[in-house]
C-alpha positions in Angstrom: 10.9 1.6 21.7 10.6 -0.7 18.7 6.8 -0.6 19.0 6.8 3.2 19.1 8.8 3.2 15.9 6.3 1.0 14.2 3.4 3.0 15.5 4.9 6.3 14.2 5.7 4.6 10.9 2.1 3.5 10.5 0.7 6.9 11.3 3.1 8.5 8.8 2.1 6.0 6.0 -1.6 6.7 6.8 -1.1 10.5 6.5 0.7 10.0 3.2 -2.0 7.8 1.9 -4.7 10.3 2.9 -2.8 13.1 1.2 -2.4 11.0 -2.0 -6.1 10.2 -2.0 -7.0 13.9 -1.6 -4.8 15.1 -4.4 -4.9 12.2 -7.0 -8.2 11.4 -8.7 -6.8 8.0 -9.9 -6.0 7.1 -6.3 -9.5 8.0 -5.4 -10.9 5.7 -8.1 -8.6 2.9 -7.0 -9.6 3.3 -3.4 -13.3 3.2 -4.4 -12.7 0.1 -6.5 -11.0 -1.7 -3.7 -13.7 -0.7 -1.3 -16.4 -1.9 -3.7 -14.7 -5.3 -4.2 -14.2 -5.8 -0.5 -17.9 -5.1 0.1 -18.8 -7.6 -2.6 -16.5 -10.2 -1.2 -17.9 -9.7 2.3 -21.5 -10.0 1.0 -20.6 -13.2 -0.9 -19.0 -14.7 2.2 -22.0 -13.8 4.4 -24.4 -15.2 1.8 -22.5 -18.5 1.7 -22.4 -18.6 5.4 -26.2 -18.2 5.6 -26.8 -20.8 2.9 -24.6 -23.3 4.7 -26.2 -22.5 8.1 -29.7 -23.2 6.5 -28.4 -26.5 5.1 -27.2 -27.6 8.5 -30.4 -26.5 10.1 -32.5 -28.5 7.6 -30.3 -31.6 8.0 -30.7 -31.4 11.8 -34.5 -31.0 11.5 -34.8 -34.4 9.6 
């Protein structure tokens, strides 16, 4: 029963967030900014991973 309560609460919060985004231009700007920053962070992590992977591969090749 407790899980159902949390599930319904999560859906309700999601619906409210979507409504807020549809009606409020500032909320849309904030969501776009958060999305952009998350993508930049993900790209930086992926780039760092690839660089480290290349370093390890070059060390093993020696």
